[in-house]
C-alpha positions, 0 to 999 in steps of 0.5 A, a space after each residue: 294834292 292841291 298844294 302841289 298843284 298850287 306850287 306848280 302853277 304859282 312857282 313853276 316855270 314853263 320853259 317849253 311845251 315839254 319842260 317844266 322848271 320846279 327848282 323853287 320847291 323840288 329840284 334845287 330849293 326844297 319846300 320841306 312842308 310840301 315834301 312832308 305832305 308828299 311823303 305822307 301821301 305816298 305812304 297812304 297810297 302804298 299802305 298795306 303793300 309791305 314796302 321794306 325800302 324806298 329806292 330813288 335817284 339822286 338828287 331830286 327824288 331824295 327829299 320826297 323819298 326821305 319823307 315817305 320813308 319817315 312816314 312808312 318807317 322804312 329806309 331810303 336808298 338812292 341810286 348814284 349817278 356819279 362814280 364814288 371812291 367808296 361805291 365800287 364793288 357789289 353794285 347793281 347798275 343800269 344806264 339812264 338817259 336824261 332828255 333834259 340833260 341830253 346824256 346817259 348816266 350809269 346809276 348804281 346801288 350797292 348790293 349790300 342794301 338790297 335783297 330778294 327779301 325786299 319789297 321796293 317802292 320806287 319814288 321819283 320827281 318826274 315821269 316823262 318817257 320813263 327812262 329813270 323809272 326803267 333804270 330803277 326797276 332794272 336795279 330792283 330786278 337785279 336784286 331779285 326784290 319785289 316791286 310794290 310800285 312807282 310813286 311820282 311827284 309830277 307826271 308829264 301825261 303828254 309823254 308816254 312813260 306812264 302809259 308804257 309802265 302801266 301797260 307792263 302792269 306796273 302800279 304807278 301813282 302820280 301826285 300831279 299829272 300834267 296833260 299839257 304845257 302848251 302856250 306856257 300854261 300848265 293843264 292838269 289831268 282831271 282824273 288821278 293817274 294810277 293803275 
């Protein structure tokens, strides 16, 4: 994913040794051409897995998930972080701690849209310590659905989330893996990260 890596280097901002800001193309303003390429890449990597739905977390996971859903021809379901007047009953819920926001949120998905017949692809923007992925996996498990794997746009390889998930036998496909943000420089992992 050379285009993604170019965007990270040219438009991303390293805020610390552990924080990369990519709101110019992924987390606030969205680059639709890049999102389409990311979606096609996820669709290619998970082709043949029988995916029936994509599950993501609002809001930064929605754009790449929708494009993957379009490429795969499957619906996209996003877990909500905030309470909704219309999303109150028949929910699958999990707690997710955000290190960048220093808070825990309950995420929820309506049970009306997930079943034990589903094969789920989880997609998210970042993988660091794996908290968001764990929350989404919990929701998939609560529904009795099968997990095809996890697609990540940017993995912070210097944090343990990817290793923990892979150690549990979960397939993780990361489109860009960063080994270091030291001294304000982005260093990419030279080998693709997948199980």
